[in-house]
KEMI-43530 format. One record per residue (C-alpha): y, x, z. Coordinates in pm, whole numbers, plus 50000, padded with zeros to 5 digits. Each point is the difference from the previous one (the first is absolute). Example, Ala and Ser with C-alpha at 12.3 -4.5 7.8 and 13.67 -1.06 7.14 Angstrom:
<rs>
495505123050780503445013749934
</rs>
This chain:
<rs>
477045097647955502074972450160499254987150345501584967450107499714984250340501644969150141500815001050367501294970250193502395008950276500334971250245503494990450108500775007850358499824969750224502075017150267503504986150040502205020250230503424989050117501675023049749498224982649709498505032149862496414989050059498535032950115497085000650236499635019950317502445021250189502175026949850498725033550131503595011050064500934967850180502764994349744501334967149869501775003549663503694991549985501214971049783500725022049695496565016250011498294966250052501874985849698498955030049787496364995350103500134962949911501625008249663497345026149924497204975950084501604973149781500095025549714496325008150053499184962849986501994996849676502484975350149502975021849905500165027249734499655036050109502855024149927499365026249731502235029449922500085024749711501375028350210500755010250355503714998449914499614963449898498164992250324502625018650206502814980649828498264966850078499515010750361503735005550045501214967749836
</rs>
């Protein structure tokens, strides 16, 4: 048996100063640094299909890419 369901996830309308678009307050009262904010934006762009996601065949390949 195959069950398929389509779920629409509305885009966040929140627009914080850091451009990450999250709503509400961080429970730890933490604002991400520039590198973390850039990584979050890149991940969200990958999820939207705007840039290709990175795929690796092994942990060694991923580790090598991380250090280049």
